[in-house]
C-alpha positions as CSV (number, residue, x, y, z in Angstrom):
1,M,0.7,6.4,21.2
2,Q,2.8,3.7,23.0
3,F,3.5,4.6,26.6
4,R,6.5,3.5,28.7
5,S,6.0,2.1,32.2
6,C,7.4,4.3,35.0
7,G,9.3,1.3,36.4
8,D,10.8,2.3,39.7
9,C,10.9,6.0,38.8
10,T,8.8,8.0,41.3
11,A,10.2,11.5,40.6
12,C,6.7,12.9,40.2
13,C,5.7,11.7,43.7
14,D,9.0,12.4,45.4
15,G,8.3,16.0,46.2
16,Q,9.3,17.7,42.9
17,L,5.8,18.6,41.9
18,L,3.4,20.8,43.8
19,G,0.0,19.3,44.6
20,S,-2.4,17.8,47.0
21,S,-3.7,14.3,47.4
22,Y,-6.8,14.0,49.5
23,G,-5.8,17.0,51.7
24,N,-2.2,16.1,52.0
25,Q,0.2,18.6,50.4
26,F,3.3,17.5,48.5
27,G,6.1,19.4,46.8
28,H,9.1,21.6,47.8
29,G,10.9,18.3,48.7
30,Q,8.0,16.8,50.6
31,P,6.9,13.6,48.9
32,C,3.3,12.4,48.6
33,V,2.2,10.6,51.8
34,F,0.7,7.8,49.7
35,L,4.1,6.9,48.2
36,V,5.3,3.9,50.2
37,N,8.4,2.0,49.2
38,K,8.3,3.5,45.7
39,I,4.7,2.4,45.2
40,C,1.6,4.6,45.1
41,K,-0.8,3.1,47.6
42,I,-3.8,4.8,46.1
43,Y,-3.0,4.5,42.4
44,P,-6.5,3.3,41.2
45,Q,-8.0,6.2,43.2
46,R,-5.3,8.8,42.7
47,P,-6.4,12.5,42.7
48,K,-7.0,14.5,39.6
49,C,-3.6,16.3,39.7
50,C,-1.9,12.9,39.4
51,V,-4.3,11.6,36.7
52,D,-3.7,14.8,34.7
53,Y,0.1,14.7,35.0
54,Q,1.8,14.2,31.6
55,C,5.3,12.9,31.8
56,A,7.1,13.4,28.5
57,W,9.4,10.5,29.2
58,T,6.5,8.0,29.6
59,Q,5.0,9.4,26.4
60,N,8.1,8.4,24.5
61,L,8.9,12.0,23.7
62,L,12.4,11.7,25.2
63,P,15.2,9.1,24.8
64,E,15.3,6.2,27.3
65,H,18.3,7.6,29.2
66,L,16.4,10.8,30.1
67,R,14.1,9.0,32.5
68,P,13.5,11.6,35.3
69,D,15.2,9.7,38.1
70,Q,18.3,9.2,36.0
71,S,18.6,12.5,34.2
72,G,17.9,14.9,37.0
73,V,15.0,16.6,35.1
74,M,11.3,16.0,34.9
75,V,9.8,17.0,31.5
76,I,6.1,17.6,31.6
77,V,3.8,18.2,28.7
78,E,1.6,21.2,29.6
79,Q,-0.8,23.6,28.0
80,R,-1.3,27.2,28.6
81,V,-3.8,29.3,26.7
82,G,-4.2,26.5,24.2
83,V,-0.5,26.2,23.5
84,Q,1.3,22.9,24.3
85,F,4.9,23.1,25.5
86,L,7.4,21.2,27.7
87,K,8.0,22.3,31.2
88,V,11.4,21.2,32.4
89,I,11.8,20.9,36.2
90,Q,15.4,20.8,37.3
91,M,15.5,18.3,40.2
92,Q,19.2,18.8,41.3
93,P,21.5,21.8,41.5
94,A,23.5,20.9,38.4
95,V,22.2,19.2,35.2
96,S,24.5,18.4,32.4
97,W,24.5,20.6,29.3
98,Q,24.1,17.4,27.2
99,V,20.7,16.7,28.9
100,M,19.5,20.3,28.3
101,Q,20.7,20.1,24.7
102,E,18.7,16.8,24.1
103,I,15.6,18.4,25.6
104,D,16.1,21.4,23.3
105,Q,16.4,19.0,20.3
106,A,13.3,17.1,21.4
107,A,11.3,20.3,21.7
108,K,12.4,21.3,18.2
109,K,11.4,17.9,16.8
110,L,8.0,18.3,18.4
111,N,7.8,21.9,17.1
112,T,7.2,23.4,20.5
113,F,9.0,25.4,23.1
114,W,10.2,24.6,26.6
115,E,10.6,26.5,29.8
116,L,13.0,25.6,32.7
117,V,12.0,25.6,36.3
118,K,15.4,25.9,38.2
119,Y,16.3,23.8,41.1
120,Q,15.1,25.1,44.4
121,H,16.2,23.9,47.8
122,A,13.4,22.7,50.1
């Protein structure tokens, strides 16, 4: 599988995901404390939650223009009870119906389902 580079997208570290890095909580709008000037200062030693994170965009499962920081959604490849699916996190109050339609098409192409996590104010 050919992976894309995140480039300057830091959506997964910007407080959209819930987690903890070395005792420092992030999520609900609170970014990771190790994200400084859009760079992870502990990347080689990042915690398990970061290592295990599977961005569908970096895995080339979504079109280029659906990069999380540009589309308003993060799409994560997850597994629950042995079933793989796409978890779509809405990062802003309104996401265009075209974006959601493209995610639906991608899920169908991958023969999987997706679930939406609605935008929540911090």
